[in-house]
DRENMAR-512050 format. One record per residue (C-alpha): residue in three letters; x, y, z. Coordinates in steps of 0.25 Angstrom, whole numbers. Layout:
<rec><residuo>ALA</residuo><c1>X</c1><c2>Y</c2><c3>Z</c3></rec>
...
END
This chain:
<rec><residuo>MET</residuo><c1>-78</c1><c2>-64</c2><c3>0</c3></rec>
<rec><residuo>ASN</residuo><c1>-64</c1><c2>-71</c2><c3>-3</c3></rec>
<rec><residuo>SER</residuo><c1>-53</c1><c2>-61</c2><c3>2</c3></rec>
<rec><residuo>ALA</residuo><c1>-44</c1><c2>-72</c2><c3>11</c3></rec>
<rec><residuo>GLU</residuo><c1>-33</c1><c2>-76</c2><c3>-2</c3></rec>
<rec><residuo>PRO</residuo><c1>-31</c1><c2>-62</c2><c3>-6</c3></rec>
<rec><residuo>ALA</residuo><c1>-30</c1><c2>-57</c2><c3>8</c3></rec>
<rec><residuo>ARG</residuo><c1>-20</c1><c2>-69</c2><c3>10</c3></rec>
<rec><residuo>LEU</residuo><c1>-12</c1><c2>-64</c2><c3>-3</c3></rec>
<rec><residuo>ILE</residuo><c1>-12</c1><c2>-50</c2><c3>3</c3></rec>
<rec><residuo>LEU</residuo><c1>-9</c1><c2>-54</c2><c3>16</c3></rec>
<rec><residuo>ALA</residuo><c1>3</c1><c2>-63</c2><c3>11</c3></rec>
<rec><residuo>ASN</residuo><c1>8</c1><c2>-51</c2><c3>2</c3></rec>
<rec><residuo>PHE</residuo><c1>7</c1><c2>-40</c2><c3>11</c3></rec>
<rec><residuo>ARG</residuo><c1>17</c1><c2>-49</c2><c3>20</c3></rec>
<rec><residuo>ARG</residuo><c1>27</c1><c2>-53</c2><c3>9</c3></rec>
<rec><residuo>HIS</residuo><c1>28</c1><c2>-39</c2><c3>6</c3></rec>
<rec><residuo>PHE</residuo><c1>28</c1><c2>-30</c2><c3>19</c3></rec>
<rec><residuo>GLY</residuo><c1>33</c1><c2>-42</c2><c3>28</c3></rec>
<rec><residuo>ARG</residuo><c1>21</c1><c2>-41</c2><c3>38</c3></rec>
<rec><residuo>ASP</residuo><c1>5</c1><c2>-43</c2><c3>38</c3></rec>
<rec><residuo>LEU</residuo><c1>-4</c1><c2>-35</c2><c3>32</c3></rec>
<rec><residuo>VAL</residuo><c1>-14</c1><c2>-39</c2><c3>44</c3></rec>
<rec><residuo>ALA</residuo><c1>-12</c1><c2>-47</c2><c3>56</c3></rec>
<rec><residuo>GLY</residuo><c1>-18</c1><c2>-58</c2><c3>62</c3></rec>
<rec><residuo>PRO</residuo><c1>-22</c1><c2>-72</c2><c3>62</c3></rec>
<rec><residuo>ASP</residuo><c1>-33</c1><c2>-70</c2><c3>51</c3></rec>
<rec><residuo>ALA</residuo><c1>-26</c1><c2>-60</c2><c3>40</c3></rec>
<rec><residuo>VAL</residuo><c1>-36</c1><c2>-62</c2><c3>30</c3></rec>
<rec><residuo>GLN</residuo><c1>-47</c1><c2>-58</c2><c3>38</c3></rec>
<rec><residuo>ASN</residuo><c1>-38</c1><c2>-47</c2><c3>45</c3></rec>
<rec><residuo>LEU</residuo><c1>-35</c1><c2>-42</c2><c3>30</c3></rec>
<rec><residuo>LEU</residuo><c1>-49</c1><c2>-43</c2><c3>27</c3></rec>
<rec><residuo>GLU</residuo><c1>-54</c1><c2>-35</c2><c3>40</c3></rec>
<rec><residuo>SER</residuo><c1>-41</c1><c2>-25</c2><c3>40</c3></rec>
<rec><residuo>PRO</residuo><c1>-42</c1><c2>-11</c2><c3>42</c3></rec>
<rec><residuo>ARG</residuo><c1>-33</c1><c2>-9</c2><c3>31</c3></rec>
<rec><residuo>ALA</residuo><c1>-38</c1><c2>-8</c2><c3>16</c3></rec>
<rec><residuo>VAL</residuo><c1>-32</c1><c2>-20</c2><c3>9</c3></rec>
<rec><residuo>LEU</residuo><c1>-34</c1><c2>-23</c2><c3>-6</c3></rec>
<rec><residuo>SER</residuo><c1>-29</c1><c2>-32</c2><c3>-15</c3></rec>
<rec><residuo>ALA</residuo><c1>-30</c1><c2>-34</c2><c3>-33</c3></rec>
<rec><residuo>LEU</residuo><c1>-24</c1><c2>-47</c2><c3>-41</c3></rec>
<rec><residuo>GLY</residuo><c1>-19</c1><c2>-43</c2><c3>-55</c3></rec>
<rec><residuo>PRO</residuo><c1>-6</c1><c2>-45</c2><c3>-63</c3></rec>
<rec><residuo>PRO</residuo><c1>3</c1><c2>-32</c2><c3>-63</c3></rec>
<rec><residuo>GLY</residuo><c1>-1</c1><c2>-22</c2><c3>-69</c3></rec>
<rec><residuo>SER</residuo><c1>-16</c1><c2>-24</c2><c3>-70</c3></rec>
<rec><residuo>ASP</residuo><c1>-28</c1><c2>-19</c2><c3>-63</c3></rec>
<rec><residuo>HIS</residuo><c1>-28</c1><c2>-29</c2><c3>-52</c3></rec>
<rec><residuo>LEU</residuo><c1>-42</c1><c2>-34</c2><c3>-46</c3></rec>
<rec><residuo>PHE</residuo><c1>-45</c1><c2>-32</c2><c3>-32</c3></rec>
<rec><residuo>ASN</residuo><c1>-45</c1><c2>-46</c2><c3>-25</c3></rec>
<rec><residuo>TYR</residuo><c1>-46</c1><c2>-41</c2><c3>-11</c3></rec>
<rec><residuo>ALA</residuo><c1>-52</c1><c2>-29</c2><c3>-2</c3></rec>
<rec><residuo>ASN</residuo><c1>-51</c1><c2>-29</c2><c3>14</c3></rec>
<rec><residuo>ARG</residuo><c1>-63</c1><c2>-24</c2><c3>21</c3></rec>
<rec><residuo>THR</residuo><c1>-58</c1><c2>-11</c2><c3>21</c3></rec>
<rec><residuo>ALA</residuo><c1>-55</c1><c2>-11</c2><c3>8</c3></rec>
<rec><residuo>LEU</residuo><c1>-67</c1><c2>-14</c2><c3>3</c3></rec>
<rec><residuo>THR</residuo><c1>-74</c1><c2>-4</c2><c3>12</c3></rec>
<rec><residuo>LEU</residuo><c1>-64</c1><c2>9</c2><c3>8</c3></rec>
<rec><residuo>PHE</residuo><c1>-66</c1><c2>5</c2><c3>-9</c3></rec>
<rec><residuo>GLU</residuo><c1>-81</c1><c2>2</c2><c3>-5</c3></rec>
<rec><residuo>TYR</residuo><c1>-81</c1><c2>-13</c2><c3>-10</c3></rec>
<rec><residuo>GLN</residuo><c1>-87</c1><c2>-25</c2><c3>-8</c3></rec>
<rec><residuo>TRP</residuo><c1>-76</c1><c2>-36</c2><c3>-9</c3></rec>
<rec><residuo>ALA</residuo><c1>-87</c1><c2>-44</c2><c3>-22</c3></rec>
<rec><residuo>GLU</residuo><c1>-86</c1><c2>-29</c2><c3>-27</c3></rec>
<rec><residuo>LEU</residuo><c1>-70</c1><c2>-27</c2><c3>-27</c3></rec>
<rec><residuo>ILE</residuo><c1>-64</c1><c2>-39</c2><c3>-28</c3></rec>
<rec><residuo>GLY</residuo><c1>-62</c1><c2>-41</c2><c3>-44</c3></rec>
<rec><residuo>GLN</residuo><c1>-62</c1><c2>-25</c2><c3>-46</c3></rec>
<rec><residuo>PRO</residuo><c1>-49</c1><c2>-19</c2><c3>-52</c3></rec>
<rec><residuo>SER</residuo><c1>-41</c1><c2>-12</c2><c3>-42</c3></rec>
<rec><residuo>SER</residuo><c1>-39</c1><c2>-1</c2><c3>-50</c3></rec>
<rec><residuo>THR</residuo><c1>-55</c1><c2>4</c2><c3>-47</c3></rec>
<rec><residuo>SER</residuo><c1>-50</c1><c2>8</c2><c3>-33</c3></rec>
<rec><residuo>ALA</residuo><c1>-42</c1><c2>18</c2><c3>-40</c3></rec>
<rec><residuo>GLU</residuo><c1>-48</c1><c2>30</c2><c3>-47</c3></rec>
<rec><residuo>PRO</residuo><c1>-45</c1><c2>31</c2><c3>-61</c3></rec>
<rec><residuo>VAL</residuo><c1>-37</c1><c2>43</c2><c3>-59</c3></rec>
<rec><residuo>HIS</residuo><c1>-28</c1><c2>36</c2><c3>-49</c3></rec>
<rec><residuo>ARG</residuo><c1>-26</c1><c2>22</c2><c3>-57</c3></rec>
<rec><residuo>ASP</residuo><c1>-14</c1><c2>27</c2><c3>-63</c3></rec>
<rec><residuo>GLU</residuo><c1>-8</c1><c2>29</c2><c3>-49</c3></rec>
<rec><residuo>ARG</residuo><c1>-13</c1><c2>15</c2><c3>-45</c3></rec>
<rec><residuo>ARG</residuo><c1>-7</c1><c2>8</c2><c3>-56</c3></rec>
<rec><residuo>ARG</residuo><c1>7</c1><c2>15</c2><c3>-54</c3></rec>
<rec><residuo>LEU</residuo><c1>7</c1><c2>12</c2><c3>-39</c3></rec>
<rec><residuo>LEU</residuo><c1>2</c1><c2>-3</c2><c3>-42</c3></rec>
<rec><residuo>ASP</residuo><c1>12</c1><c2>-6</c2><c3>-53</c3></rec>
<rec><residuo>GLU</residuo><c1>23</c1><c2>0</c2><c3>-42</c3></rec>
<rec><residuo>VAL</residuo><c1>17</c1><c2>-10</c2><c3>-33</c3></rec>
<rec><residuo>SER</residuo><c1>19</c1><c2>-22</c2><c3>-43</c3></rec>
<rec><residuo>ARG</residuo><c1>33</c1><c2>-17</c2><c3>-45</c3></rec>
<rec><residuo>GLN</residuo><c1>37</c1><c2>-16</c2><c3>-30</c3></rec>
<rec><residuo>GLY</residuo><c1>28</c1><c2>-27</c2><c3>-24</c3></rec>
<rec><residuo>PHE</residuo><c1>22</c1><c2>-15</c2><c3>-14</c3></rec>
<rec><residuo>ILE</residuo><c1>21</c1><c2>-2</c2><c3>-10</c3></rec>
<rec><residuo>GLU</residuo><c1>17</c1><c2>6</c2><c3>3</c3></rec>
<rec><residuo>ASN</residuo><c1>11</c1><c2>19</c2><c3>7</c3></rec>
<rec><residuo>TYR</residuo><c1>2</c1><c2>20</c2><c3>-6</c3></rec>
<rec><residuo>SER</residuo><c1>-8</c1><c2>33</c2><c3>-7</c3></rec>
<rec><residuo>GLY</residuo><c1>-18</c1><c2>31</c2><c3>-17</c3></rec>
<rec><residuo>ILE</residuo><c1>-33</c1><c2>37</c2><c3>-20</c3></rec>
<rec><residuo>ARG</residuo><c1>-43</c1><c2>25</c2><c3>-22</c3></rec>
<rec><residuo>ARG</residuo><c1>-58</c1><c2>25</c2><c3>-23</c3></rec>
<rec><residuo>SER</residuo><c1>-70</c1><c2>16</c2><c3>-18</c3></rec>
<rec><residuo>LYS</residuo><c1>-80</c1><c2>9</c2><c3>-26</c3></rec>
<rec><residuo>ASN</residuo><c1>-90</c1><c2>22</c2><c3>-22</c3></rec>
<rec><residuo>GLY</residuo><c1>-80</c1><c2>30</c2><c3>-28</c3></rec>
<rec><residuo>ARG</residuo><c1>-74</c1><c2>35</c2><c3>-14</c3></rec>
<rec><residuo>ARG</residuo><c1>-60</c1><c2>39</c2><c3>-15</c3></rec>
<rec><residuo>PHE</residuo><c1>-50</c1><c2>39</c2><c3>-5</c3></rec>
<rec><residuo>ARG</residuo><c1>-33</c1><c2>38</c2><c3>-3</c3></rec>
<rec><residuo>ILE</residuo><c1>-28</c1><c2>27</c2><c3>2</c3></rec>
<rec><residuo>ASN</residuo><c1>-17</c1><c2>30</c2><c3>10</c3></rec>
<rec><residuo>HIS</residuo><c1>-3</c1><c2>22</c2><c3>12</c3></rec>
<rec><residuo>ALA</residuo><c1>-7</c1><c2>9</c2><c3>5</c3></rec>
<rec><residuo>THR</residuo><c1>2</c1><c2>-3</c2><c3>3</c3></rec>
<rec><residuo>VAL</residuo><c1>0</c1><c2>-10</c2><c3>-9</c3></rec>
<rec><residuo>PHE</residuo><c1>8</c1><c2>-23</c2><c3>-13</c3></rec>
<rec><residuo>ASN</residuo><c1>9</c1><c2>-35</c2><c3>-24</c3></rec>
<rec><residuo>LEU</residuo><c1>2</c1><c2>-49</c2><c3>-21</c3></rec>
<rec><residuo>LEU</residuo><c1>11</c1><c2>-59</c2><c3>-24</c3></rec>
<rec><residuo>ASP</residuo><c1>5</c1><c2>-72</c2><c3>-25</c3></rec>
<rec><residuo>PRO</residuo><c1>12</c1><c2>-83</c2><c3>-18</c3></rec>
<rec><residuo>ASP</residuo><c1>22</c1><c2>-86</c2><c3>-30</c3></rec>
<rec><residuo>GLY</residuo><c1>24</c1><c2>-73</c2><c3>-28</c3></rec>
<rec><residuo>GLN</residuo><c1>17</c1><c2>-68</c2><c3>-42</c3></rec>
<rec><residuo>TYR</residuo><c1>10</c1><c2>-53</c2><c3>-42</c3></rec>
<rec><residuo>VAL</residuo><c1>-6</c1><c2>-55</c2><c3>-42</c3></rec>
<rec><residuo>GLY</residuo><c1>-10</c1><c2>-42</c2><c3>-37</c3></rec>
<rec><residuo>GLN</residuo><c1>-6</c1><c2>-30</c2><c3>-26</c3></rec>
<rec><residuo>ALA</residuo><c1>-14</c1><c2>-27</c2><c3>-13</c3></rec>
<rec><residuo>ALA</residuo><c1>-16</c1><c2>-14</c2><c3>-5</c3></rec>
<rec><residuo>THR</residuo><c1>-17</c1><c2>-12</c2><c3>9</c3></rec>
<rec><residuo>PHE</residuo><c1>-20</c1><c2>2</c2><c3>16</c3></rec>
<rec><residuo>GLU</residuo><c1>-26</c1><c2>7</c2><c3>28</c3></rec>
<rec><residuo>ASP</residuo><c1>-25</c1><c2>22</c2><c3>26</c3></rec>
<rec><residuo>TRP</residuo><c1>-36</c1><c2>28</c2><c3>16</c3></rec>
<rec><residuo>THR</residuo><c1>-42</c1><c2>44</c2><c3>15</c3></rec>
<rec><residuo>PRO</residuo><c1>-56</c1><c2>47</c2><c3>9</c3></rec>
<rec><residuo>LEU</residuo><c1>-54</c1><c2>57</c2><c3>-1</c3></rec>
END
């Protein structure tokens, strides 16, 4: 699993948007991987169906994927088809504003288990030159449906 580069991108952008660290400690990359918060990111140009490039262990467990199965999958696969228009509006809003907080929505795991994420934070990922490269999401509150 090569998660260090995407993790550093997530951590840097969270700090850029919110002025604080997403996780604490001297080994932030490892702490992000082990965090009880679900953390995912996906890369792609604005308006496209981004491809997952990171999921920490909590997210992998919740979405019932192994790393190799999830990475490279379109991020739209995390939403049921009926909820994909809502998800697209959310991502477009994040692209324009830079981030949103307190998002809630229905998601599904690889095996079809449905759950509601609550109070999610979704934010743009920018490269070191300030160019948009994708989006990340983090949440610690979810409810099985």
